[in-house]
N, C-alpha and C positions, 0 to 999 in steps of 0.2 A: 528608656530614654535617660539618659543622664542629666542629672539638676545641678550639679556642685560646680558652677563656674558663674564667677561675677559679673559677666557681661550678659547673663540668660536676660530675655526678656519672661514677663508673668507668662503660666502655663495653664491655657483653660483645660480643667476639668472634665466638665460634663453639663449638661443644663440641670437647674437646681430641680426641678421636675423629675428628671430621672434620677435622682439619688434617693433611695428608701429612706425612711425617717428613723434614726436609733438603730441603724443595722450596719455596724462596721466592715466596712469592703475592703477590700487589697487593691492597691493602684499598681499597675506595671512598671515601675520605675527603677532605675537602677540609683541608691538602695530602695528597696520597697519601701512604700507608704501604705498608712491607712486613711480612710477617710470615713466621717460621721456626718450625718446631718441630722441637726435640732431645729425643726422648725424651718426659719429664714438662714441662719449659722450653720455655717460647716468648717469642722475642725481636721486638720491635718498632720498627722505626725509620724514618726518612722514605724513601722512594722515589724520590727524585733524587739524584743525584750531586753532590754540591758543588762538583765542579771544571767541569761542562759539560752536568749535567740529564739524564742519560742516566738510563734507568729501571733503579737496580739491581735490581729483583725478576726481571730477565732477566740477571743475569749469573750468573757462577760460584760455587757454593758449596762450601768445603773447609773441613770440620770449620766453627772457629765463625768463619771469614773467608769475606768475598763480594768478588769480581771485579766493577767496571763491565765493562758487556760494551762500550764504547767505547774508553776509552784506558787500562784496565785497572789503574786505581786500587782498592787492596785496602783494606779496612773489618773491623774485629771487630764480628761483630753485637752482640754484647753490651754493648761499650761504647761505639762508634762510633767508635772510633779509627782515624784514619789510619796505615796500617803498610805502605803500598807503593806507588809508582806516582806518578803526576800530582796526585790527589787530596790535596791538604792540610789541608783541615778537615775535624775530626770529623761522624758525622750525628747527628741528634738523635734518641734513644733514648727509648722509653715503658717505664715499669714495668708488669710483667705478673704475674699471678699466675692459678691453679687453683683453684676453689671448686666443688665438688659435680658435676666434671666437665666445668664450662664455664671459657673462657677470657676473663679480663677484663683490660683495660688502663685506667692512670690516661688521664685526657684531658688531661692537662699532660707535656710532654716532662721528662724527670731535667734538673734544673739549667740551664743556659742555655748554647748555644754561643757561645764567645768571636768576637768580630771579628777577633782575631789570629790570623792564619794560625800552625797547627803547623809545626814540623819538617818536611819531606817526607820518606820513607823508612822512619821509625820503627827497628824492631831491625833491619832487613833491609837497612837502608843504600841502598835502591833510590833 
């Protein structure tokens, strides 16, 4: 399913009860996306590391941070911000909401990812 069109309506992802808690899952879209549920909150972000293209849904989740399985770049899943390791670009994230027990996402990502590279390491100074 292609997502990058301005005239697209919101996309229903799943029933909230069907999403496992704190387990990144890949969504078969174009481009590939990942979804993570934290309680009643659901995060959706691009499923490719901007550093080398690794599949982020195969990474390690620790709270709201996901670490790339290849080069250990770390991202905040709610903002997409790079906070450690070699990945210096933010991830595209998508607004989500729960309505009548179903999870929806906007068809367009939040803002636009800057072409500029962010400072590596974030608050961790890595």
